[in-house]
C-alpha positions as CSV (number, residue, x, y, z in Angstrom):
1,M,-31.9,10.3,-9.4
2,Q,-31.1,7.6,-6.8
3,Q,-29.6,5.4,-9.6
4,A,-27.2,8.2,-10.6
5,T,-26.1,8.8,-7.0
6,G,-25.5,5.1,-6.5
7,R,-23.5,4.9,-9.6
8,R,-21.3,7.9,-8.5
9,D,-20.8,6.2,-5.2
10,L,-19.6,3.1,-6.9
11,D,-17.3,5.1,-9.1
12,T,-15.9,6.9,-6.1
13,L,-15.2,3.6,-4.3
14,A,-13.5,2.2,-7.4
15,R,-11.3,5.2,-7.7
16,I,-10.4,5.1,-4.0
17,A,-9.5,1.4,-4.3
18,G,-7.4,2.0,-7.4
19,F,-5.6,5.0,-5.9
20,A,-4.9,3.0,-2.7
21,W,-3.5,0.1,-4.7
22,L,-1.3,2.4,-6.6
23,V,0.1,3.8,-3.3
24,V,0.6,0.3,-2.0
25,I,2.6,-0.7,-5.1
26,I,4.8,2.5,-5.1
27,A,5.4,2.4,-1.3
28,G,6.2,-1.3,-1.3
29,I,8.6,-1.1,-4.2
30,S,10.3,1.9,-2.8
31,A,10.7,0.5,0.6
32,E,12.1,-2.8,-0.5
33,F,14.1,-2.2,-3.7
34,F,15.3,1.4,-3.2
35,L,15.6,1.7,0.5
36,R,16.2,-1.7,2.2
37,I,17.9,-3.9,-0.3
38,P,21.0,-1.7,-0.8
39,L,21.6,-2.1,2.9
40,I,21.6,-5.9,2.9
41,V,24.9,-7.9,2.4
42,Q,24.1,-11.5,1.6
43,G,25.6,-13.9,4.1
44,D,27.1,-11.2,6.3
45,A,24.8,-10.2,9.1
46,A,27.4,-8.0,10.7
47,A,27.9,-6.0,7.5
48,T,24.2,-5.6,7.1
49,A,23.8,-4.4,10.7
50,A,26.7,-1.9,10.1
51,N,25.0,-0.6,7.0
52,I,21.7,-0.2,8.8
53,M,23.5,1.7,11.6
54,E,25.3,4.0,9.1
55,A,22.0,4.7,7.2
56,E,19.6,4.7,10.1
57,G,17.4,7.4,8.4
58,R,17.1,5.4,5.2
59,F,16.1,2.3,7.2
60,R,13.5,4.3,9.2
61,L,12.2,5.7,6.0
62,S,11.7,2.1,4.7
63,I,9.7,1.3,7.8
64,A,7.6,4.4,7.3
65,A,7.0,3.4,3.7
66,D,5.9,-0.1,4.9
67,T,3.5,1.6,7.4
68,V,2.0,3.8,4.6
69,M,1.7,0.6,2.5
70,L,-0.2,-1.1,5.3
71,L,-2.6,1.8,5.8
72,F,-3.4,2.1,2.1
73,D,-3.7,-1.7,1.9
74,V,-6.5,-1.6,4.6
75,T,-8.0,1.4,2.7
76,A,-8.1,-0.6,-0.6
77,T,-9.5,-3.6,1.2
78,V,-12.4,-1.7,2.8
79,A,-13.1,0.2,-0.5
80,L,-13.2,-3.1,-2.4
81,Y,-15.4,-4.7,0.2
82,L,-17.9,-1.8,0.0
83,L,-17.8,-1.8,-3.8
84,F,-18.4,-5.5,-4.2
85,R,-21.0,-5.5,-1.4
86,Q,-23.0,-3.0,-3.5
87,T,-22.5,-4.9,-6.7
88,D,-23.5,-8.2,-5.1
89,R,-26.8,-6.7,-4.2
90,L,-27.5,-6.0,-7.8
91,W,-27.3,-9.8,-8.5
92,H,-29.7,-10.9,-5.8
């Protein structure tokens, strides 16, 4: 019974890590390519600043997406640490 419970724990950790990485990828791509890049004008800082001021909500949303990405990055890191810590014990 202990073996089955341990296996389920590892499966849960793997799923958490996978879901967290999926959120990191989606939030990162959304923040950079769909929210922030359209505001940037290459070589013209004044135009970029004006675009950010005109679309303040969009820029703030990109920062929020970066924050979500950071939180789920930490979640994935902790889940992978716990997962690999358990699997490392199997080898020693």
